[in-house]
VMD Tcl script that builds the backbone (N, CA, C; Angstrom):
set m [mol new atoms 195]
animate dup $m
set s [atomselect $m all]
$s set {name element resname resid chain x y z} {
  {N N MET 1 A 13.998 37.725 -36.713}
  {CA C MET 1 A 15.482 37.767 -37.351}
  {C C MET 1 A 14.968 37.754 -38.697}
  {N N ASP 2 A 15.227 36.301 -38.625}
  {CA C ASP 2 A 14.418 35.207 -39.745}
  {C C ASP 2 A 13.873 35.609 -41.242}
  {N N LYS 3 A 12.790 36.057 -40.275}
  {CA C LYS 3 A 11.697 36.851 -41.437}
  {C C LYS 3 A 12.036 37.577 -42.381}
  {N N PHE 4 A 13.363 38.705 -41.426}
  {CA C PHE 4 A 13.793 39.882 -42.203}
  {C C PHE 4 A 14.571 39.967 -42.993}
  {N N ARG 5 A 15.233 38.424 -43.163}
  {CA C ARG 5 A 16.858 38.462 -43.620}
  {C C ARG 5 A 16.929 38.501 -45.034}
  {N N GLY 6 A 16.110 38.165 -45.730}
  {CA C GLY 6 A 16.039 37.927 -46.872}
  {C C GLY 6 A 15.810 39.172 -47.215}
  {N N LYS 7 A 15.269 39.115 -46.553}
  {CA C LYS 7 A 14.846 41.290 -46.850}
  {C C LYS 7 A 16.008 42.434 -46.927}
  {N N TYR 8 A 15.760 42.037 -45.562}
  {CA C TYR 8 A 17.297 43.152 -45.072}
  {C C TYR 8 A 18.375 42.838 -44.313}
  {N N THR 9 A 19.502 43.164 -44.463}
  {CA C THR 9 A 21.201 42.433 -44.168}
  {C C THR 9 A 20.960 42.610 -43.118}
  {N N VAL 10 A 21.626 42.157 -42.197}
  {CA C VAL 10 A 22.026 41.700 -40.860}
  {C C VAL 10 A 22.146 42.829 -39.841}
  {N N THR 11 A 22.900 43.548 -40.604}
  {CA C THR 11 A 23.630 45.273 -39.972}
  {C C THR 11 A 22.274 46.288 -40.008}
  {N N ALA 12 A 21.088 46.047 -41.297}
  {CA C ALA 12 A 19.942 46.818 -40.946}
  {C C ALA 12 A 19.047 46.722 -40.241}
  {N N ILE 13 A 18.603 45.423 -39.815}
  {CA C ILE 13 A 18.149 45.292 -38.755}
  {C C ILE 13 A 18.370 44.962 -37.386}
  {N N LEU 14 A 19.574 44.985 -37.334}
  {CA C LEU 14 A 20.351 45.373 -35.743}
  {C C LEU 14 A 20.284 46.949 -36.149}
  {N N SER 15 A 21.225 47.458 -36.437}
  {CA C SER 15 A 20.590 49.238 -36.479}
  {C C SER 15 A 19.164 49.646 -35.972}
  {N N THR 16 A 18.336 48.986 -37.224}
  {CA C THR 16 A 16.696 49.596 -36.213}
  {C C THR 16 A 16.724 49.871 -35.149}
  {N N LEU 17 A 16.919 47.799 -34.281}
  {CA C LEU 17 A 16.816 47.288 -33.233}
  {C C LEU 17 A 17.863 48.488 -31.951}
  {N N GLY 18 A 18.629 48.262 -32.763}
  {CA C GLY 18 A 19.614 49.057 -32.362}
  {C C GLY 18 A 20.491 48.541 -30.991}
  {N N VAL 19 A 20.929 47.550 -32.020}
  {CA C VAL 19 A 21.702 46.076 -30.831}
  {C C VAL 19 A 22.884 46.034 -31.670}
  {N N GLY 20 A 23.847 46.241 -31.162}
  {CA C GLY 20 A 25.175 45.516 -31.701}
  {C C GLY 20 A 25.241 44.169 -32.371}
  {N N LYS 21 A 26.557 44.440 -33.618}
  {CA C LYS 21 A 26.343 42.739 -34.153}
  {C C LYS 21 A 27.012 42.434 -33.712}
  {N N SER 22 A 27.516 42.117 -32.250}
  {CA C SER 22 A 27.910 41.505 -31.743}
  {C C SER 22 A 27.869 40.847 -30.683}
  {N N THR 23 A 26.424 41.490 -30.312}
  {CA C THR 23 A 25.533 41.399 -29.416}
  {C C THR 23 A 24.522 40.491 -29.768}
  {N N TYR 24 A 24.089 40.551 -30.757}
  {CA C TYR 24 A 23.438 39.602 -31.832}
  {C C TYR 24 A 24.325 38.381 -31.582}
  {N N TYR 25 A 25.474 38.857 -32.335}
  {CA C TYR 25 A 25.804 37.364 -32.415}
  {C C TYR 25 A 26.544 36.524 -30.817}
  {N N ARG 26 A 25.911 37.087 -30.258}
  {CA C ARG 26 A 27.212 36.442 -28.830}
  {C C ARG 26 A 25.149 36.088 -28.428}
  {N N TRP 27 A 23.874 36.724 -28.410}
  {CA C TRP 27 A 22.713 36.163 -28.397}
  {C C TRP 27 A 22.416 34.814 -28.911}
  {N N THR 28 A 22.590 34.806 -30.167}
  {CA C THR 28 A 22.957 33.312 -31.604}
  {C C THR 28 A 23.387 32.023 -30.864}
  {N N ASN 29 A 24.386 32.258 -29.818}
  {CA C ASN 29 A 25.614 31.037 -29.635}
  {C C ASN 29 A 24.896 30.964 -27.475}
  {N N GLU 30 A 23.647 31.448 -27.199}
  {CA C GLU 30 A 23.838 31.348 -25.835}
  {C C GLU 30 A 22.037 30.716 -26.374}
  {N N PRO 31 A 22.173 29.761 -25.569}
  {CA C PRO 31 A 21.007 29.368 -25.367}
  {C C PRO 31 A 19.682 29.921 -25.175}
  {N N ILE 32 A 18.867 30.156 -25.132}
  {CA C ILE 32 A 17.135 30.916 -25.902}
  {C C ILE 32 A 17.279 30.763 -24.226}
  {N N LYS 33 A 17.144 32.524 -23.632}
  {CA C LYS 33 A 16.486 32.451 -21.946}
  {C C LYS 33 A 14.836 33.048 -22.364}
  {N N LEU 34 A 13.702 33.241 -21.681}
  {CA C LEU 34 A 12.797 33.550 -21.754}
  {C C LEU 34 A 13.286 34.770 -19.967}
  {N N MET 35 A 12.620 35.821 -20.636}
  {CA C MET 35 A 13.000 37.040 -19.814}
  {C C MET 35 A 11.833 37.105 -19.426}
  {N N SER 36 A 11.906 38.220 -18.262}
  {CA C SER 36 A 10.795 38.266 -17.384}
  {C C SER 36 A 10.256 39.829 -17.693}
  {N N GLU 37 A 9.327 39.242 -17.101}
  {CA C GLU 37 A 7.490 40.743 -17.518}
  {C C GLU 37 A 8.506 42.018 -16.983}
  {N N ALA 38 A 8.742 42.198 -16.855}
  {CA C ALA 38 A 10.073 43.503 -15.651}
  {C C ALA 38 A 11.119 43.944 -16.605}
  {N N ALA 39 A 12.282 42.712 -16.647}
  {CA C ALA 39 A 12.715 43.286 -17.717}
  {C C ALA 39 A 12.114 43.403 -19.392}
  {N N ILE 40 A 11.311 42.581 -20.292}
  {CA C ILE 40 A 10.595 43.332 -21.171}
  {C C ILE 40 A 9.736 44.109 -20.436}
  {N N ALA 41 A 9.029 44.549 -19.613}
  {CA C ALA 41 A 8.872 46.599 -19.070}
  {C C ALA 41 A 9.855 47.835 -19.032}
  {N N ILE 42 A 11.349 46.923 -19.562}
  {CA C ILE 42 A 12.376 47.689 -18.582}
  {C C ILE 42 A 13.099 48.228 -20.513}
  {N N ILE 43 A 13.149 47.055 -20.624}
  {CA C ILE 43 A 13.325 47.041 -22.686}
  {C C ILE 43 A 12.444 48.758 -22.902}
  {N N ILE 44 A 10.623 48.154 -23.122}
  {CA C ILE 44 A 9.945 48.736 -23.969}
  {C C ILE 44 A 9.699 50.345 -23.434}
  {N N THR 45 A 10.136 50.490 -21.847}
  {CA C THR 45 A 9.952 51.803 -21.682}
  {C C THR 45 A 11.509 52.419 -21.785}
  {N N ARG 46 A 12.403 51.866 -21.481}
  {CA C ARG 46 A 13.729 52.667 -22.370}
  {C C ARG 46 A 13.760 53.009 -23.691}
  {N N ASN 47 A 13.231 52.223 -24.662}
  {CA C ASN 47 A 12.992 52.294 -26.195}
  {C C ASN 47 A 11.952 53.626 -26.391}
  {N N ILE 48 A 10.785 53.779 -25.718}
  {CA C ILE 48 A 9.835 54.325 -25.455}
  {C C ILE 48 A 10.688 56.175 -25.242}
  {N N PHE 49 A 11.454 55.827 -24.375}
  {CA C PHE 49 A 12.477 57.482 -23.204}
  {C C PHE 49 A 12.635 57.957 -24.685}
  {N N LYS 50 A 13.683 56.629 -25.894}
  {CA C LYS 50 A 14.882 57.355 -26.293}
  {C C LYS 50 A 14.204 57.705 -27.855}
  {N N LYS 51 A 12.418 57.317 -27.994}
  {CA C LYS 51 A 11.999 57.883 -29.173}
  {C C LYS 51 A 11.350 58.869 -28.981}
  {N N THR 52 A 11.103 58.997 -28.209}
  {CA C THR 52 A 10.410 60.224 -27.499}
  {C C THR 52 A 10.980 61.736 -27.568}
  {N N ARG 53 A 11.740 61.342 -26.683}
  {CA C ARG 53 A 12.615 62.329 -26.188}
  {C C ARG 53 A 12.747 63.533 -24.931}
  {N N LEU 54 A 11.724 62.377 -24.267}
  {CA C LEU 54 A 11.252 62.581 -22.835}
  {C C LEU 54 A 12.045 62.261 -21.723}
  {N N PRO 55 A 12.242 62.797 -20.820}
  {CA C PRO 55 A 13.341 62.892 -19.600}
  {C C PRO 55 A 13.132 61.229 -18.936}
  {N N THR 56 A 14.387 60.604 -18.802}
  {CA C THR 56 A 13.766 59.634 -18.522}
  {C C THR 56 A 13.165 60.251 -16.534}
  {N N PRO 57 A 12.955 58.586 -16.233}
  {CA C PRO 57 A 12.270 59.381 -14.426}
  {C C PRO 57 A 13.085 59.810 -13.007}
  {N N PHE 58 A 15.405 59.558 -13.371}
  {CA C PHE 58 A 15.600 59.665 -12.786}
  {C C PHE 58 A 16.279 62.004 -13.265}
  {N N GLU 59 A 15.949 61.691 -14.839}
  {CA C GLU 59 A 16.520 62.813 -15.876}
  {C C GLU 59 A 15.043 63.813 -15.191}
  {N N PHE 60 A 14.033 63.040 -14.744}
  {CA C PHE 60 A 12.420 64.054 -14.272}
  {C C PHE 60 A 12.628 64.914 -12.690}
  {N N ARG 61 A 12.848 64.225 -11.906}
  {CA C ARG 61 A 13.439 64.177 -10.788}
  {C C ARG 61 A 13.829 65.252 -10.467}
  {N N GLY 62 A 15.149 65.117 -11.231}
  {CA C GLY 62 A 16.502 66.200 -10.809}
  {C C GLY 62 A 15.552 67.798 -11.378}
  {N N MET 63 A 14.534 67.728 -12.173}
  {CA C MET 63 A 14.082 68.415 -13.619}
  {C C MET 63 A 13.078 69.372 -11.898}
  {N N ALA 64 A 12.544 68.471 -10.954}
  {CA C ALA 64 A 11.863 69.083 -10.356}
  {C C ALA 64 A 12.366 69.194 -9.008}
  {N N ALA 65 A 13.364 69.053 -8.962}
  {CA C ALA 65 A 14.579 69.906 -7.747}
  {C C ALA 65 A 15.241 71.588 -8.040}
}
mol reanalyze $m
mol bondsrecalc $m
mol representation Tube
mol addrep $m
């Protein structure tokens, strides 16, 4: 975040990432926690489905029925 702060506003960066301002400021006040590989995989998968507009696994199951 600090890398881009000089060139872009916090609001623009957060909007691009799909993160609300309140969430960002809450994160900045919390101690840093390492995320598990499972949590990272969930976030990446969620973002892929959002960008490609593919059905989520739950929606896909419903389509097959």
